[in-house]
C-alpha positions as CSV (number, residue, x, y, z in Angstrom):
1,M,88.7,42.6,-122.8
2,D,91.2,45.4,-123.6
3,R,93.2,45.6,-120.4
4,R,94.2,49.1,-121.0
5,H,90.6,50.3,-120.8
6,F,89.4,48.3,-117.7
7,I,90.0,51.0,-115.3
8,G,86.5,52.2,-114.2
9,T,85.8,55.5,-112.5
10,V,82.1,56.6,-112.2
11,M,82.1,60.4,-112.4
12,G,79.5,63.3,-112.5
13,M,76.7,61.4,-110.7
14,G,75.7,62.4,-107.2
15,A,75.2,60.1,-104.3
16,A,71.5,60.1,-104.5
17,L,71.1,56.6,-102.9
18,T,72.2,55.2,-99.8
19,F,73.4,51.6,-99.7
20,L,70.8,49.8,-97.7
21,P,69.9,46.2,-97.1
22,T,67.9,44.3,-99.5
23,H,64.7,44.1,-97.5
24,V,64.6,47.9,-97.4
25,K,65.5,48.6,-101.0
26,G,63.5,45.6,-102.5
27,L,66.4,44.3,-104.4
28,S,66.9,40.8,-105.1
29,S,70.0,38.9,-103.8
30,K,71.0,37.8,-107.3
31,R,74.6,36.8,-107.7
32,Q,76.4,39.4,-109.9
33,L,80.0,38.0,-109.8
34,R,82.0,35.1,-108.9
35,I,85.8,35.7,-108.8
36,V,88.7,33.7,-107.6
37,H,91.0,35.4,-105.1
38,I,94.6,34.2,-105.0
39,T,97.4,35.8,-103.1
40,D,101.1,35.1,-102.1
41,M,102.0,32.8,-104.9
42,H,105.8,33.4,-104.2
43,I,106.9,32.0,-107.5
44,F,110.5,31.2,-108.3
45,P,112.1,28.6,-110.7
46,S,111.3,25.2,-109.3
47,H,109.8,21.9,-110.5
48,K,107.7,21.8,-107.4
49,V,106.3,25.4,-108.0
50,K,105.6,24.5,-111.6
51,K,103.7,21.5,-110.8
52,A,101.7,23.3,-108.0
53,M,100.8,26.0,-110.2
54,S,99.6,23.8,-113.1
55,K,97.3,22.2,-110.5
56,L,96.0,25.4,-109.2
57,I,95.2,26.7,-112.7
58,E,93.4,23.4,-113.6
59,E,91.3,23.9,-110.6
60,I,90.4,27.5,-111.0
61,E,89.6,27.3,-114.6
62,S,87.3,24.2,-114.3
63,L,85.0,25.3,-111.5
64,D,81.3,24.0,-111.9
65,K,80.3,27.8,-111.8
66,P,83.1,29.5,-113.6
67,A,84.7,32.6,-112.3
68,D,84.6,35.9,-114.0
69,F,88.1,36.9,-113.4
70,I,91.1,36.3,-110.9
71,L,91.8,38.8,-108.2
72,N,95.6,38.6,-107.3
73,T,96.5,40.4,-104.1
74,G,100.4,40.3,-104.6
75,D,103.7,38.7,-103.6
76,N,103.8,37.1,-107.0
77,I,107.4,36.1,-106.7
78,M,109.5,34.7,-103.9
79,D,111.3,38.0,-103.3
80,S,112.8,40.9,-105.1
81,L,113.3,43.3,-102.0
82,Q,116.8,41.8,-101.4
83,A,117.5,40.1,-104.6
84,K,120.1,41.0,-107.5
85,K,118.7,41.9,-110.6
86,E,119.5,38.7,-112.5
87,N,117.6,36.6,-109.8
88,V,114.5,38.8,-110.0
89,H,114.5,38.6,-113.7
90,E,114.5,34.7,-113.4
91,Q,111.8,35.0,-110.8
92,W,109.5,37.0,-113.1
93,Q,110.1,34.8,-116.0
94,A,109.1,31.7,-114.0
95,W,105.9,33.7,-113.0
96,L,105.2,34.2,-116.7
97,K,105.9,30.6,-117.5
98,Y,104.1,29.0,-114.6
99,F,101.2,31.3,-114.1
100,R,100.6,34.4,-116.4
101,N,100.9,32.8,-119.8
102,K,98.9,29.7,-118.8
103,I,95.7,31.4,-117.4
104,S,92.8,32.3,-119.6
105,L,90.7,34.3,-117.1
106,P,91.1,38.0,-116.8
107,L,93.7,38.9,-114.1
108,Y,93.6,42.1,-111.9
109,S,96.6,42.4,-109.6
110,C,98.0,44.2,-106.4
111,I,101.8,44.7,-105.9
112,G,103.0,42.8,-102.9
113,N,106.0,43.8,-100.8
114,H,108.0,41.1,-102.2
115,D,107.3,42.2,-105.7
116,V,109.3,45.6,-105.0
117,W,112.7,45.5,-106.3
118,G,115.7,46.6,-104.3
119,W,114.3,48.3,-101.2
120,G,116.3,45.9,-99.1
121,L,119.6,46.3,-100.8
122,D,122.3,48.3,-99.5
123,D,123.2,49.7,-102.9
124,K,122.5,53.4,-103.8
125,N,123.5,52.7,-107.5
126,I,120.3,50.6,-108.2
127,E,118.1,53.6,-107.2
128,N,118.7,55.0,-110.7
129,D,117.7,51.9,-112.5
130,P,114.5,52.4,-114.3
131,L,113.2,49.0,-112.8
132,Y,113.9,50.2,-109.3
133,G,111.0,50.0,-106.7
134,K,107.7,49.2,-108.1
135,T,108.2,50.0,-111.7
136,W,109.2,46.5,-112.5
137,A,106.1,45.1,-110.9
138,V,103.7,47.4,-112.6
139,S,105.2,46.5,-115.9
140,M,105.1,42.7,-115.3
141,L,101.5,42.6,-113.8
142,D,100.3,44.8,-116.7
143,I,98.4,47.2,-114.4
144,P,97.9,50.9,-115.3
145,H,99.3,52.3,-112.0
146,R,100.4,50.9,-108.7
147,Y,96.8,51.7,-107.5
148,Y,93.7,51.6,-109.7
149,S,90.0,51.0,-110.0
150,F,87.7,49.1,-112.2
151,I,83.8,48.2,-112.4
152,M,82.6,44.7,-113.1
153,N,78.8,43.8,-113.2
154,N,77.9,46.8,-111.1
155,W,80.6,46.2,-108.5
156,K,83.5,48.5,-108.1
157,F,86.9,47.2,-107.1
158,I,89.8,49.4,-105.9
159,C,93.2,48.0,-105.9
160,L,95.5,49.5,-103.5
161,D,99.3,49.6,-103.0
162,S,100.1,48.7,-99.4
163,S,103.9,49.1,-99.2
164,G,105.2,52.5,-98.1
165,Y,109.0,52.8,-98.2
166,D,110.8,52.8,-94.8
167,K,114.2,54.2,-95.4
168,N,115.2,53.6,-91.7
169,R,115.2,50.0,-92.2
170,R,115.6,49.7,-96.0
171,G,112.1,48.0,-96.1
172,Y,108.4,48.9,-95.9
173,T,105.6,49.8,-93.7
174,A,102.0,49.0,-94.4
175,K,100.2,52.3,-95.3
176,L,98.9,54.5,-98.0
177,D,100.9,57.5,-99.1
178,H,99.3,60.9,-98.9
179,K,98.7,61.0,-102.8
180,Q,97.2,57.5,-102.7
181,F,94.9,58.3,-99.9
182,A,93.6,61.4,-101.5
183,W,92.9,59.5,-104.6
184,L,91.0,56.8,-102.8
185,K,88.8,59.3,-101.0
186,E,88.0,60.9,-104.3
187,E,87.3,57.5,-105.8
188,L,84.8,56.8,-103.3
189,A,83.1,60.2,-103.3
190,N,82.7,59.8,-107.0
191,T,81.1,56.4,-107.0
192,R,77.4,56.2,-106.8
193,R,76.2,54.9,-103.4
194,D,74.2,52.2,-105.1
195,I,77.4,50.7,-106.5
196,P,78.9,48.4,-103.9
197,V,82.6,48.7,-103.3
198,C,85.4,46.1,-102.8
199,I,88.8,47.0,-101.7
200,A,91.9,44.8,-102.5
201,S,95.3,45.3,-100.9
202,H,98.3,43.0,-100.4
203,I,98.7,43.7,-96.6
204,P,95.5,43.5,-94.4
205,I,93.9,46.7,-93.5
206,L,92.3,44.7,-90.6
207,S,93.1,41.2,-89.6
208,A,92.7,38.9,-86.5
209,S,95.4,36.5,-87.8
210,V,98.2,39.0,-87.4
211,F,98.0,38.3,-83.7
212,F,99.2,34.8,-84.3
213,D,102.0,35.5,-86.8
214,G,104.9,35.0,-84.6
215,D,105.9,36.0,-81.0
216,N,103.8,39.2,-80.6
217,V,103.6,39.4,-76.8
218,K,106.5,41.1,-75.3
219,N,106.7,42.4,-71.8
220,G,103.2,41.3,-71.3
221,E,101.9,43.6,-74.1
222,W,100.7,42.9,-77.6
223,E,103.1,44.3,-80.3
224,I,102.0,44.1,-83.9
225,P,104.7,45.0,-86.4
226,G,103.9,47.9,-88.8
227,A,104.7,45.7,-91.8
228,W,102.2,43.2,-90.8
229,M,98.9,45.2,-91.0
230,H,98.1,48.7,-92.2
231,T,99.4,51.3,-89.7
232,D,96.7,53.7,-91.2
233,A,94.0,51.2,-90.4
234,K,92.0,53.7,-88.2
235,K,92.3,56.4,-90.8
236,L,90.9,53.9,-93.4
237,K,88.2,52.6,-91.3
238,N,87.1,56.2,-90.6
239,L,87.0,56.8,-94.5
240,F,85.1,53.6,-95.2
241,N,82.5,54.6,-92.6
242,E,81.7,57.5,-94.6
243,F,80.6,55.4,-97.5
244,S,78.2,52.7,-96.6
245,N,78.6,51.0,-100.1
246,V,82.2,49.9,-99.0
247,R,81.3,46.2,-98.2
248,A,84.3,44.2,-98.4
249,A,88.2,44.2,-98.3
250,F,90.5,41.3,-99.5
251,S,94.2,40.7,-98.7
252,G,96.8,38.1,-98.1
253,H,100.5,38.8,-96.9
254,V,100.0,36.9,-93.6
255,H,99.8,33.3,-95.0
256,L,97.0,32.7,-92.4
257,A,93.2,33.1,-93.1
258,D,90.5,35.0,-91.3
259,K,87.3,36.8,-91.7
260,T,86.8,39.9,-89.7
261,E,83.8,42.3,-89.9
262,Y,83.8,45.9,-88.5
263,L,81.2,48.6,-89.1
264,G,79.7,46.8,-91.9
265,V,82.8,46.0,-93.9
266,K,84.0,42.3,-94.2
267,Y,87.8,41.8,-94.3
268,F,89.0,38.7,-95.7
269,C,92.6,37.5,-95.4
270,N,92.8,34.5,-97.5
271,G,95.9,32.6,-96.7
272,A,98.4,32.0,-99.4
273,V,98.8,29.9,-102.7
274,C,102.2,28.8,-101.5
275,G,101.0,27.9,-98.1
276,G,104.2,27.9,-95.9
277,W,106.5,29.3,-98.8
278,W,106.2,25.8,-100.6
279,R,107.3,23.9,-97.6
280,G,103.9,22.5,-96.6
281,K,101.5,24.5,-94.0
282,Y,102.2,27.7,-92.3
283,Q,100.8,26.9,-88.8
284,E,97.3,25.5,-89.7
285,F,97.1,26.7,-93.2
286,G,98.4,24.9,-96.4
287,P,98.2,26.0,-99.9
288,A,94.8,27.6,-100.8
289,Y,92.9,29.9,-102.9
290,A,89.4,31.4,-102.4
291,I,86.1,31.4,-104.4
292,V,84.2,34.6,-103.8
293,D,80.7,35.4,-104.8
294,F,79.3,39.0,-104.9
295,Y,75.6,39.7,-104.8
296,E,73.4,42.5,-106.0
297,D,72.5,43.6,-102.5
298,G,76.0,44.2,-101.5
299,R,76.6,40.6,-99.7
300,V,79.9,38.9,-100.2
301,E,80.6,35.3,-99.5
302,S,84.2,33.9,-99.5
303,E,85.2,30.3,-99.4
304,L,88.7,29.2,-98.7
305,V,89.7,26.2,-100.9
306,P,92.8,24.1,-100.1
307,Y,94.5,22.4,-103.1
308,K,96.9,19.5,-103.3
309,F,99.7,19.0,-105.8
């Protein structure tokens, strides 16, 4: 596949069909796609990480029922938010050696917050560096833009950029910028309603597990940080509710796993390849990836698969 031509946008065809259940439309429930969803690899130069990635690749490329591609929802390297340029370079080189240059399956990626260079550094000079921010990640991941779409086997995938710059704390908040949201709305409007849609983002749009990621009850009230789940979740929920062909959303970020369904959309937060940042489990969840099947009727099934190395 020519990776520079995979971006798919269906234009010029009206929404003549409403996405309805199989028994109404008379469609079969034939599986159209199988993918492997990976997230939060957090790669850095390390013998342990190299060994783990070798085991991971061996598993996902030798499935009894092969995957069509890998969906990667970000945090590819350990951290570039606060790392010096030389260290970030070393991390991306390890990512290439341990993972990217070893896989044979097509790869579609999202940018994770830890893939963004320099936002956490108190150094105005690096803002003029051409690799500052998300530029470096876009180049290394070989994606056409920080957000994009493609179509595979009559399913449309929309890969979003979750991390919005927060200058007040030299970091990020989980939300779409105005330009990206307008693009997303247009993408959905220009997609035929009989084509099911899957959303991919690094940070969850909706997740139950964020409630357990730390001490979030203060003064008797739940407090979920804006960096943990999309702060524009209600806005996105309302948008998805206008388009009944939006069927699923995949993310990582939290290193925990859950399945949440709301208004017909299934939200999958699928743990982390690195588990607890390569130190074993994070709470109940160790290193894992997910096998996901997509069906003709819009159904999606995701299975979390732990792996040992």
